[in-house]
BAKESE-241448 format. One record per residue: residue number from 0; residue in one letter; x, y, z of N, C-alpha, C in turn. Coordinates in nm, 4 decimals, padded with zeros to 6 digits. Example, Ala and Ser with C-alpha at 12.3 -4.5 7.8 and 13.67 -1.06 7.14 Angstrom:
BAKESE-241448
[site 0 'A' [01.3190 -00.5690 00.7800] [01.2300 -00.4500 00.7800] [01.3200 -00.3300 00.7800]]
[site 1 'S' [01.2850 -00.2250 00.7080] [01.3670 -00.1060 00.7140] [01.2900 00.0030 00.7870]]
END
This chain:
BAKESE-241448
[site 0 'M' [01.3313 00.9583 00.4692] [01.2426 01.0374 00.4014] [01.1660 00.9423 00.2905]]
[site 1 'I' [01.0408 00.9783 00.2723] [00.9527 00.9021 00.1943] [00.9471 00.9610 00.0425]]
[site 2 'R' [01.0018 00.9179 -00.0606] [01.0034 00.9694 -00.1667] [00.9020 00.8867 -00.2656]]
[site 3 'S' [00.8623 00.7629 -00.2173] [00.7796 00.6768 -00.2873] [00.6832 00.5833 -00.2094]]
[site 4 'V' [00.5567 00.5671 -00.2278] [00.4525 00.5254 -00.1576] [00.3921 00.3902 -00.2450]]
[site 5 'C' [00.4201 00.2588 -00.1883] [00.3213 00.1532 -00.2755] [00.1914 00.1510 -00.2349]]
[site 6 'V' [00.0959 00.1685 -00.2843] [-00.0376 00.1527 -00.2486] [-00.1026 00.0475 -00.3119]]
[site 7 'F' [-00.1766 -00.0276 -00.2202] [-00.2397 -00.1553 -00.2553] [-00.3858 -00.1204 -00.2321]]
[site 8 'C' [-00.4684 -00.1486 -00.3342] [-00.6018 -00.1030 -00.3386] [-00.6822 -00.1830 -00.4152]]
[site 9 'G' [-00.8339 -00.1537 -00.3987] [-00.8889 -00.2504 -00.4998] [-00.9085 -00.2280 -00.6277]]
[site 10 'S' [-00.9199 -00.3032 -00.7281] [-00.9339 -00.3020 -00.8579] [-01.0939 -00.2707 -00.9172]]
[site 11 'N' [-01.1636 -00.2758 -00.7798] [-01.3110 -00.2345 -00.8009] [-01.3199 -00.1024 -00.6988]]
[site 12 'A' [-01.4129 -00.0303 -00.7374] [-01.4132 00.0925 -00.6422] [-01.5054 00.0744 -00.5276]]
[site 13 'G' [-01.5753 -00.0523 -00.4988] [-01.6594 -00.0862 -00.3790] [-01.7665 -00.0206 -00.3953]]
[site 14 'N' [-01.8776 -00.0035 -00.2709] [-01.9899 -00.0144 -00.2643] [-02.0199 00.1223 -00.1941]]
[site 15 'D' [-01.9127 00.1862 -00.1222] [-01.9385 00.3140 -00.0661] [-01.8613 00.4089 -00.1207]]
[site 16 'P' [-01.9299 00.5084 -00.1594] [-01.8503 00.6261 -00.2480] [-01.7352 00.6912 -00.1689]]
[site 17 'R' [-01.7462 00.6971 -00.0175] [-01.6070 00.7257 00.0494] [-01.4969 00.6444 00.0262]]
[site 18 'F' [-01.4980 00.5327 -00.0310] [-01.3678 00.4846 -00.0788] [-01.2906 00.5507 -00.1699]]
[site 19 'A' [-01.3787 00.5642 -00.2889] [-01.3275 00.6236 -00.4058] [-01.2849 00.7787 -00.3544]]
[site 20 'S' [-01.3651 00.8425 -00.2733] [-01.3188 00.9835 -00.2414] [-01.1872 00.9539 -00.1653]]
[site 21 'A' [-01.1616 00.8535 -00.0553] [-01.0433 00.8749 -00.0021] [-00.9303 00.8325 -00.1004]]
[site 22 'A' [-00.9336 00.7486 -00.2006] [-00.8572 00.7220 -00.2966] [-00.7987 00.8295 -00.3715]]
[site 23 'R' [-00.9082 00.9123 -00.4033] [-00.8856 01.0676 -00.4940] [-00.8057 01.1344 -00.3806]]
[site 24 'E' [-00.8517 01.1718 -00.2796] [-00.7725 01.2599 -00.1721] [-00.6215 01.1597 -00.1392]]
[site 25 'F' [-00.5851 01.0753 -00.1196] [-00.4759 01.0146 -00.1148] [-00.3716 01.0369 -00.2245]]
[site 26 'G' [-00.4266 01.0271 -00.3459] [-00.3646 01.0573 -00.4637] [-00.3282 01.2116 -00.4576]]
[site 27 'E' [-00.4124 01.2757 -00.4617] [-00.3900 01.4402 -00.4391] [-00.2869 01.4623 -00.3376]]
[site 28 'L' [-00.2945 01.4402 -00.2309] [-00.1831 01.4220 -00.1152] [-00.0459 01.3782 -00.1793]]
[site 29 'L' [-00.0114 01.2952 -00.2249] [00.1023 01.2237 -00.2708] [00.1348 01.3210 -00.3747]]
[site 30 'A' [00.0641 01.3618 -00.4598] [00.1262 01.4431 -00.5465] [00.1582 01.5779 -00.5037]]
[site 31 'K' [00.0973 01.6342 -00.3831] [00.1213 01.7638 -00.3162] [00.2492 01.7517 -00.2531]]
[site 32 'E' [00.2463 01.6203 -00.1927] [00.3861 01.6304 -00.1248] [00.5102 01.5642 -00.1840]]
[site 33 'G' [00.4834 01.5597 -00.3080] [00.6092 01.5094 -00.4233] [00.6478 01.3766 -00.3780]]
[site 34 'I' [00.5409 01.2846 -00.3471] [00.5575 01.1493 -00.3146] [00.5261 01.0691 -00.4555]]
[site 35 'A' [00.6015 00.9791 -00.5049] [00.5744 00.9072 -00.6285] [00.4751 00.7947 -00.5563]]
[site 36 'L' [00.3608 00.7851 -00.6637] [00.2866 00.6568 -00.6323] [00.3289 00.5645 -00.6905]]
[site 37 'V' [00.3354 00.4191 -00.6133] [00.3977 00.2921 -00.6893] [00.2829 00.2013 -00.6990]]
[site 38 'Y' [00.2108 00.1372 -00.7939] [00.0881 00.0678 -00.7413] [00.0684 -00.0271 -00.8592]]
[site 39 'G' [-00.0317 -00.1078 -00.8594] [-00.0435 -00.1976 -00.9646] [-00.0346 -00.1753 -01.1067]]
[site 40 'G' [-00.0658 -00.0564 -01.1609] [-00.0754 -00.0256 -01.3094] [-00.2006 -00.0233 -01.3638]]
[site 41 'G' [-00.3025 -00.0614 -01.2984] [-00.4345 -00.0902 -01.3379] [-00.5067 00.0813 -01.3602]]
[site 42 'H' [-00.6050 00.0637 -01.4531] [-00.6789 00.1864 -01.4731] [-00.8242 00.1712 -01.4344]]
[site 43 'V' [-00.8387 00.0790 -01.3595] [-00.9850 00.0316 -01.2892] [-01.0122 00.0570 -01.1387]]
[site 44 'G' [-01.1269 00.0595 -01.0896] [-01.1498 00.0696 -00.9686] [-01.0526 00.1782 -00.8760]]
[site 45 'L' [-01.0283 00.1418 -00.7396] [-00.9738 00.2588 -00.6708] [-00.8266 00.2688 -00.7333]]
[site 46 'M' [-00.7832 00.1576 -00.7913] [-00.6188 00.1963 -00.8599] [-00.6122 00.2881 -00.9588]]
[site 47 'G' [-00.7274 00.2937 -01.0593] [-00.7375 00.3985 -01.1457] [-00.7638 00.5406 -01.0894]]
[site 48 'I' [-00.8319 00.5412 -00.9929] [-00.8945 00.6941 -00.9330] [-00.7612 00.7227 -00.8570]]
[site 49 'I' [-00.6801 00.6578 -00.7685] [-00.5614 00.7149 -00.7111] [-00.4732 00.7447 -00.8291]]
[site 50 'A' [-00.4468 00.6562 -00.9067] [-00.3494 00.7175 -01.0177] [-00.3973 00.8433 -01.1056]]
[site 51 'D' [-00.5252 00.8713 -01.1456] [-00.5771 00.9631 -01.2193] [-00.5483 01.0831 -01.1096]]
[site 52 'A' [-00.5681 01.0564 -00.9858] [-00.5627 01.1939 -00.9094] [-00.4360 01.2255 -00.8861]]
[site 53 'V' [-00.3273 01.1360 -00.8838] [-00.1614 01.1521 -00.8982] [-00.1433 01.2523 -00.9956]]
[site 54 'L' [-00.1820 01.1886 -01.1347] [-00.1213 01.2529 -01.2292] [-00.2018 01.3725 -01.2618]]
[site 55 'A' [-00.3575 01.3883 -01.2174] [-00.4089 01.5306 -01.2362] [-00.3248 01.6590 -01.1611]]
[site 56 'N' [-00.2845 01.6129 -01.0449] [-00.2171 01.7073 -00.9737] [-00.0482 01.7359 -00.9857]]
[site 57 'G' [-00.0305 01.6719 -01.1097] [00.1218 01.6726 -01.1520] [00.2215 01.5944 -01.0633]]
[site 58 'G' [00.1867 01.4683 -01.0044] [00.2747 01.4009 -00.9413] [00.3064 01.2819 -01.0524]]
[site 59 'K' [00.3576 01.2076 -00.9915] [00.4378 01.0980 -01.0423] [00.3802 00.9467 -01.0116]]
[site 60 'A' [00.3357 00.8777 -01.1377] [00.2666 00.7587 -01.0924] [00.3383 00.6479 -01.1695]]
[site 61 'I' [00.3599 00.5449 -01.1193] [00.4556 00.4270 -01.1526] [00.3600 00.3218 -01.1427]]
[site 62 'G' [00.3341 00.2326 -01.2326] [00.2602 00.0968 -01.2519] [00.3608 00.0002 -01.2844]]
[site 63 'V' [00.3140 -00.1216 -01.2061] [00.3923 -00.2523 -01.2500] [00.2671 -00.3455 -01.2547]]
[site 64 'I' [00.2645 -00.3967 -01.3903] [00.1628 -00.4674 -01.4255] [00.1872 -00.6274 -01.4948]]
[site 65 'P' [00.1373 -00.7168 -01.4482] [00.1798 -00.8461 -01.5171] [00.1175 -00.8181 -01.6817]]
[site 66 'R' [00.1708 -00.8808 -01.7651] [00.1749 -00.9020 -01.9121] [00.0309 -00.9548 -01.9329]]
[site 67 'A' [-00.0233 -01.0416 -01.8641] [-00.1821 -01.1103 -01.8767] [-00.2618 -01.0097 -01.8444]]
[site 68 'L' [-00.2588 -00.9204 -01.7385] [-00.3367 -00.8107 -01.7325] [-00.3457 -00.7218 -01.7947]]
[site 69 'W' [-00.2263 -00.6614 -01.8566] [-00.1928 -00.5573 -01.9842] [-00.2748 -00.6073 -02.0924]]
[site 70 'D' [-00.2705 -00.7458 -02.1472] [-00.2934 -00.7734 -02.2814] [-00.4731 -00.7918 -02.2621]]
[site 71 'R' [-00.5309 -00.7922 -02.1385] [-00.6923 -00.7890 -02.0862] [-00.6998 -00.6235 -02.1294]]
[site 72 'E' [-00.6216 -00.5533 -02.1308] [-00.6697 -00.3870 -02.1401] [-00.6912 -00.3236 -02.0237]]
[site 73 'V' [-00.6525 -00.4136 -01.9098] [-00.6887 -00.3198 -01.7672] [-00.6014 -00.2247 -01.7057]]
[site 74 'G' [-00.4607 -00.1942 -01.7967] [-00.3674 -00.1305 -01.7500] [-00.3907 00.0078 -01.8074]]
[site 75 'H' [-00.3218 00.1002 -01.7142] [-00.3428 00.2427 -01.7298] [-00.2348 00.2995 -01.8260]]
[site 76 'R' [-00.2817 00.3577 -01.9234] [-00.1983 00.4118 -02.0495] [-00.1618 00.5511 -02.0269]]
[site 77 'G' [-00.1665 00.6130 -01.9247] [-00.1271 00.7449 -01.9012] [00.0029 00.7573 -01.7940]]
[site 78 'L' [00.0395 00.6583 -01.7627] [00.1290 00.6711 -01.6526] [00.2646 00.7334 -01.6504]]
[site 79 'T' [00.3170 00.8047 -01.5675] [00.4669 00.8437 -01.5672] [00.5601 00.7532 -01.6129]]
[site 80 'E' [00.5416 00.6253 -01.5542] [00.6302 00.5079 -01.5613] [00.5479 00.3744 -01.5686]]
[site 81 'L' [00.5781 00.2985 -01.6734] [00.4930 00.1791 -01.6600] [00.6173 00.0444 -01.6806]]
[site 82 'H' [00.5841 -00.0605 -01.5808] [00.6867 -00.1592 -01.6181] [00.5603 -00.2756 -01.6297]]
[site 83 'I' [00.5978 -00.3604 -01.7425] [00.5077 -00.4923 -01.7880] [00.6237 -00.6085 -01.7383]]
[site 84 'V' [00.5495 -00.6703 -01.6462] [00.6411 -00.8061 -01.5989] [00.5558 -00.9476 -01.6298]]
[site 85 'E' [00.6154 -01.0258 -01.6219] [00.5789 -01.1528 -01.6602] [00.4558 -01.2148 -01.5591]]
[site 86 'T' [00.5041 -01.2169 -01.4129] [00.4296 -01.2841 -01.3204] [00.3852 -01.1925 -01.2130]]
[site 87 'M' [00.2943 -01.2496 -01.1270] [00.2544 -01.1537 -01.0330] [00.3664 -01.1464 -00.9194]]
[site 88 'H' [00.4565 -01.2449 -00.8997] [00.5703 -01.2460 -00.8058] [00.6488 -01.1317 -00.8644]]
[site 89 'E' [00.6825 -01.1291 -00.9753] [00.7871 -01.0360 -01.0439] [00.7150 -00.8724 -00.9949]]
[site 90 'R' [00.5854 -00.8770 -01.0303] [00.5042 -00.7400 -00.9836] [00.5351 -00.6880 -00.8550]]
[site 91 'K' [00.4739 -00.7852 -00.7473] [00.5233 -00.7430 -00.6317] [00.6444 -00.7120 -00.5491]]
[site 92 'A' [00.7449 -00.8080 -00.6251] [00.8985 -00.7688 -00.5922] [00.9424 -00.6246 -00.6417]]
[site 93 'M' [00.8916 -00.6109 -00.7456] [00.9139 -00.4936 -00.8259] [00.8795 -00.3632 -00.7486]]
[site 94 'M' [00.7185 -00.3914 -00.7139] [00.6459 -00.2594 -00.6503] [00.7450 -00.2389 -00.5219]]
[site 95 'A' [00.7883 -00.3478 -00.4390] [00.8332 -00.3407 -00.3170] [00.9667 -00.2541 -00.3433]]
[site 96 'S' [01.0509 -00.3018 -00.4419] [01.1695 -00.2452 -00.4493] [01.1803 -00.0971 -00.4654]]
[site 97 'L' [01.0611 -00.0481 -00.5509] [01.0643 00.1022 -00.5732] [00.9916 00.1686 -00.4914]]
[site 98 'A' [00.9425 00.0833 -00.3744] [00.8830 00.1701 -00.2702] [00.9568 00.2173 -00.1359]]
[site 99 'D' [00.9307 00.3274 -00.0837] [01.0129 00.3565 00.0437] [00.8913 00.3244 00.1779]]
[site 100 'A' [00.7807 00.2858 00.1364] [00.6784 00.2674 00.2471] [00.5409 00.1980 00.1402]]
[site 101 'F' [00.4363 00.1236 00.2488] [00.3425 00.0830 00.1680] [00.2236 00.1106 00.2700]]
[site 102 'V' [00.0947 00.1173 00.1675] [-00.0116 00.1837 00.2207] [-00.1040 00.0823 00.1519]]
[site 103 'A' [-00.2038 00.0414 00.2551] [-00.3252 -00.0377 00.1909] [-00.4545 00.0477 00.2080]]
[site 104 'L' [-00.5324 00.0783 00.0963] [-00.6456 00.1417 00.0971] [-00.7483 00.0161 00.0840]]
[site 105 'P' [-00.8756 00.0394 00.1062] [-01.0020 -00.0549 00.0898] [-00.9639 -00.1425 -00.0344]]
[site 106 'G' [-00.9762 -00.2853 -00.0184] [-00.9605 -00.3633 -00.1267] [-00.9677 -00.5013 -00.1017]]
[site 107 'G' [-01.0091 -00.5998 -00.1843] [-01.0348 -00.7216 -00.1596] [-00.8929 -00.8320 -00.1265]]
[site 108 'L' [-00.9130 -00.9581 -00.1756] [-00.8152 -01.0371 -00.1459] [-00.6881 -01.0333 -00.1992]]
[site 109 'G' [-00.6607 -00.9521 -00.3182] [-00.5318 -00.9058 -00.3600] [-00.4858 -00.8000 -00.2609]]
[site 110 'T' [-00.5441 -00.7109 -00.2379] [-00.4821 -00.5986 -00.1914] [-00.4463 -00.6804 -00.0213]]
[site 111 'L' [-00.5222 -00.7504 00.0429] [-00.4774 -00.8015 00.1557] [-00.3670 -00.9148 00.1548]]
[site 112 'E' [-00.3637 -00.9629 00.0354] [-00.2488 -01.0677 00.0081] [-00.1140 -00.9636 00.0032]]
[site 113 'E' [-00.1268 -00.8617 -00.0594] [-00.0012 -00.7915 -00.0917] [00.0344 -00.7073 00.0337]]
[site 114 'I' [-00.0321 -00.6433 00.1146] [00.0197 -00.5994 00.2495] [00.0402 -00.6929 00.3138]]
[site 115 'F' [-00.0219 -00.8035 00.3404] [00.0187 -00.9148 00.4320] [00.1548 -00.9667 00.3810]]
[site 116 'E' [00.2104 -00.9655 00.2805] [00.3004 -01.0158 00.2227] [00.4257 -00.9208 00.2460]]
[site 117 'V' [00.4102 -00.7796 00.2432] [00.5044 -00.6966 00.2887] [00.5515 -00.6874 00.4098]]
[site 118 'W' [00.4438 -00.7111 00.4904] [00.4120 -00.7088 00.6369] [00.5306 -00.8413 00.6946]]
[site 119 'T' [00.4785 -00.9365 00.6210] [00.5545 -01.0712 00.6495] [00.6922 -01.0527 00.6378]]
[site 120 'W' [00.7355 -01.0101 00.5147] [00.8612 -00.9530 00.4662] [00.9461 -00.8679 00.5710]]
[site 121 'A' [00.8738 -00.7504 00.6296] [00.9145 -00.7135 00.7314] [00.9447 -00.7833 00.8565]]
[site 122 'Q' [00.8625 -00.8457 00.9062] [00.8727 -00.9409 01.0193] [00.9977 -01.0305 01.0127]]
[site 123 'L' [01.0394 -01.1085 00.8823] [01.1521 -01.1695 00.8585] [01.2743 -01.1094 00.8404]]
[site 124 'G' [01.2968 -00.9598 00.8169] [01.3929 -00.8977 00.8376] [01.4133 -00.8666 00.6686]]
[site 125 'I' [01.3405 -00.8901 00.6131] [01.3815 -00.8627 00.4520] [01.3875 -00.7306 00.4085]]
[site 126 'H' [01.2767 -00.6462 00.4525] [01.3085 -00.5029 00.4579] [01.2609 -00.4301 00.5663]]
[site 127 'A' [01.2892 -00.3161 00.5847] [01.2670 -00.2299 00.7179] [01.1782 -00.1150 00.6790]]
[site 128 'K' [01.0815 -00.1332 00.5786] [01.0075 -00.0076 00.5153] [00.8999 -00.0226 00.6291]]
[site 129 'P' [00.8196 00.1187 00.6705] [00.7064 00.1193 00.7267] [00.5875 00.1182 00.6219]]
[site 130 'L' [00.4862 00.0366 00.6785] [00.3457 -00.0043 00.6422] [00.2331 00.0327 00.7188]]
[site 131 'G' [00.1416 00.1054 00.6497] [00.0218 00.1149 00.7350] [-00.1279 00.0967 00.6425]]
[site 132 'F' [-00.2253 00.1242 00.7072] [-00.3816 00.1041 00.6320] [-00.4362 00.2279 00.6686]]
[site 133 'L' [-00.5073 00.2759 00.5511] [-00.5848 00.3912 00.5477] [-00.7289 00.3349 00.5707]]
[site 134 'D' [-00.7674 00.3700 00.6981] [-00.8985 00.3092 00.7565] [-01.0148 00.4015 00.7129]]
[site 135 'V' [-01.0635 00.3839 00.5839] [-01.1572 00.4445 00.5434] [-01.2998 00.4146 00.5751]]
[site 136 'A' [-01.3657 00.4957 00.6572] [-01.4949 00.4709 00.7054] [-01.4948 00.3369 00.7625]]
[site 137 'G' [-01.4017 00.3082 00.8875] [-01.3857 00.1752 00.9574] [-01.3551 00.0563 00.8772]]
[site 138 'F' [-01.3307 00.0483 00.7521] [-01.3223 -00.0755 00.6839] [-01.2192 -00.1528 00.7468]]
[site 139 'Y' [-01.1059 -00.1365 00.7813] [-01.0240 -00.2218 00.8325] [-01.0228 -00.2252 00.9942]]
[site 140 'G' [-01.1122 -00.1932 01.0667] [-01.1549 -00.1958 01.2298] [-01.1511 -00.3648 01.2445]]
[site 141 'P' [-01.2478 -00.4211 01.1703] [-01.2707 -00.5711 01.2026] [-01.1277 -00.6499 01.1827]]
[site 142 'L' [-01.0578 -00.6246 01.0644] [-00.9684 -00.6753 01.0277] [-00.8461 -00.6610 01.1525]]
[site 143 'M' [-00.8374 -00.5240 01.2174] [-00.7284 -00.4947 01.3221] [-00.7876 -00.5819 01.4497]]
[site 144 'G' [-00.8979 -00.6071 01.4712] [-00.9471 -00.6508 01.5736] [-00.9200 -00.7990 01.5739]]
[site 145 'F' [-00.9282 -00.8836 01.4453] [-00.9126 -01.0051 01.4311] [-00.7208 -01.0193 01.4534]]
[site 146 'L' [-00.6579 -00.9210 01.4044] [-00.4799 -00.9166 01.4389] [-00.4854 -00.9425 01.5714]]
[site 147 'D' [-00.5644 -00.8286 01.6534] [-00.5308 -00.8129 01.7796] [-00.5557 -00.9661 01.8695]]
[site 148 'R' [-00.6778 -01.0320 01.8084] [-00.6990 -01.1681 01.8582] [-00.5783 -01.2523 01.8487]]
[site 149 'N' [-00.5169 -01.2574 01.7077] [-00.3967 -01.3244 01.7110] [-00.2705 -01.3116 01.8101]]
[site 150 'V' [-00.2637 -01.2128 01.8308] [-00.1504 -01.1643 01.9308] [-00.2064 -01.2275 02.0702]]
[site 151 'E' [-00.3284 -01.2184 02.0920] [-00.3890 -01.2648 02.2247] [-00.3483 -01.4138 02.2267]]
[site 152 'A' [-00.3929 -01.4844 02.1190] [-00.4095 -01.6329 02.0868] [-00.2260 -01.6666 02.0887]]
[site 153 'G' [-00.1282 -01.5936 02.0730] [-00.0045 -01.6226 02.0784] [00.0673 -01.6717 01.9237]]
[site 154 'F' [-00.0187 -01.6109 01.8236] [00.0153 -01.6370 01.6780] [00.1018 -01.5171 01.6216]]
[site 155 'I' [00.0810 -01.3920 01.6953] [00.1665 -01.2861 01.6226] [00.2148 -01.2427 01.7499]]
[site 156 'R' [00.3624 -01.1618 01.7556] [00.4091 -01.0854 01.8504] [00.3491 -00.9627 01.8422]]
[site 157 'A' [00.3178 -00.9278 01.9691] [00.2938 -00.7941 01.9730] [00.3557 -00.6979 01.9134]]
[site 158 'R' [00.4752 -00.7015 01.9199] [00.5761 -00.5925 01.8281] [00.5503 -00.6039 01.6973]]
[site 159 'H' [00.5360 -00.7016 01.6393] [00.4945 -00.7187 01.5061] [00.3712 -00.6487 01.4686]]
[site 160 'R' [00.2753 -00.6731 01.5457] [00.1487 -00.6213 01.5136] [00.1489 -00.4605 01.5276]]
[site 161 'A' [00.2371 -00.4183 01.6125] [00.2572 -00.2721 01.6462] [00.3024 -00.1967 01.5224]]
[site 162 'T' [00.3744 -00.2626 01.4345] [00.4290 -00.2047 01.3253] [00.3488 -00.1504 01.2220]]
[site 163 'A' [00.2504 -00.2055 01.2163] [00.1421 -00.1756 01.1072] [00.0693 -00.0401 01.1692]]
[site 164 'I' [00.0755 00.0711 01.0777] [00.0339 00.2070 01.1209] [-00.1121 00.2171 01.0856]]
[site 165 'V' [-00.2176 00.2407 01.1478] [-00.3785 00.2358 01.0919] [-00.4360 00.3696 01.1481]]
[site 166 'D' [-00.4595 00.4597 01.0413] [-00.5137 00.5663 01.0596] [-00.6220 00.6131 00.9535]]
[site 167 'S' [-00.7359 00.6886 01.0089] [-00.8118 00.7120 00.9160] [-00.8130 00.8429 00.8263]]
[site 168 'D' [-00.7018 00.9471 00.8803] [-00.6549 01.0677 00.8403] [-00.5521 01.0436 00.7497]]
[site 169 'P' [-00.5510 01.0588 00.6041] [-00.4491 01.0522 00.5194] [-00.3297 01.1248 00.5479]]
[site 170 'V' [-00.3430 01.2431 00.6072] [-00.2331 01.3391 00.6232] [-00.1486 01.2785 00.7414]]
[site 171 'A' [-00.2270 01.2469 00.8417] [-00.1785 01.1728 00.9810] [-00.0846 01.0537 00.9580]]
[site 172 'L' [-00.1660 00.9683 00.8724] [-00.0923 00.8475 00.8023] [00.0225 00.8558 00.7509]]
[site 173 'L' [00.0464 00.9481 00.6466] [00.1515 00.9863 00.5652] [00.2644 01.0367 00.6762]]
[site 174 'R' [00.2492 01.1030 00.7604] [00.3195 01.1942 00.8732] [00.3841 01.0401 00.9519]]
[site 175 'R' [00.3133 00.9762 00.9846] [00.3327 00.8527 01.0830] [00.4355 00.7494 01.0094]]
[site 176 'L' [00.4182 00.7620 00.8763] [00.4758 00.6632 00.8208] [00.6310 00.7216 00.7912]]
[site 177 'A' [00.6414 00.8645 00.7624] [00.7501 00.9503 00.7556] [00.8389 00.9164 00.8769]]
[site 178 'D' [00.7797 00.9310 01.0037] [00.8459 00.9284 01.1192] [00.8853 00.7720 01.1677]]
[site 179 'C' [00.8680 00.7162 01.0747] [00.9176 00.5549 01.1094] [01.0374 00.5146 01.0226]]
[site 180 'D' [01.1516 00.5683 01.0820] [01.2927 00.5737 01.0258] [01.3480 00.4057 01.0129]]
[site 181 'P' [01.3768 00.3481 00.9110] [01.4224 00.1971 00.9010] [01.4996 00.1439 01.0257]]
[site 182 'P' [01.6067 00.2051 01.1111] [01.6402 00.1341 01.2306] [01.5477 00.1296 01.3183]]
[site 183 'R' [01.4302 00.2095 01.3453] [01.3441 00.1781 01.4501] [01.2535 00.0815 01.3893]]
[site 184 'V' [01.2023 00.0881 01.2802] [01.1117 -00.0391 01.2186] [01.1998 -00.1484 01.2562]]
[site 185 'A' [01.3092 -00.1727 01.2183] [01.3859 -00.2954 01.2449] [01.3851 -00.3339 01.4003]]
[site 186 'K' [01.4180 -00.2267 01.4863] [01.3955 -00.2642 01.6216] [01.3016 -00.3237 01.6531]]
[site 187 'W' [01.1686 -00.2458 01.6061] [01.0263 -00.3064 01.6541] [01.0038 -00.4483 01.6200]]
[site 188 'L' [01.0524 -00.4683 01.5079] [01.0318 -00.6172 01.4328] [01.1198 -00.7222 01.4966]]
[site 189 'G' [01.2612 -00.6611 01.5720] [01.3320 -00.8000 01.6096] [01.3598 -00.8598 01.4741]]
[site 190 'A' [01.4228 -00.7675 01.3967] [01.4546 -00.8216 01.2395] [01.5003 -00.9908 01.2319]]
[site 191 'G' [01.4341 -01.0499 01.1529] [01.4588 -01.1929 01.1129] [01.3787 -01.2808 01.2365]]
[site 192 'E' [01.3109 -01.2277 01.3167] [01.2474 -01.3167 01.4021] [01.1132 -01.3631 01.3550]]
[site 193 'T' [01.0595 -01.4709 01.3915] [00.9221 -01.5065 01.3261] [00.8502 -01.5293 01.4664]]
END
């Protein structure tokens, strides 16, 4: 059962209004389903949009933000729960520990780094939590093509590539994540193999 989802997404809203709409819709869905949002604690960009949508719909939003970003006043001051940590490493470790699953919405380098790190941790057997990509307006299509090319080139095992759930429908994505119980994920991963 998924009680919390860690969402990685842009600290900017992006140029396509569908990105903001998708963040708002996903936040509303999490609140409706009683699933807590775990995220980077910002009030800007897609991060702020999803947190505001969760809170506006009676949901729980848990932020984890490094002190340096909090001091720059980019932190969200109305969250259900806020953790201020010292480093980005602490931030990512805490977000991972608080979440039952991970989802990447559109975002930049930070978003990619965060989802790839938890994906790598899964590959190494550090956790067996499901992860997915909300493919808004085909945003992640080229990346998935690149990853498929990595499988063909022998750098990623097909079973590790297959553990990432990609869906353009937020309801379907959440349902598919919930259907990935940890033993099944661990079996797909061949936990501990690289």
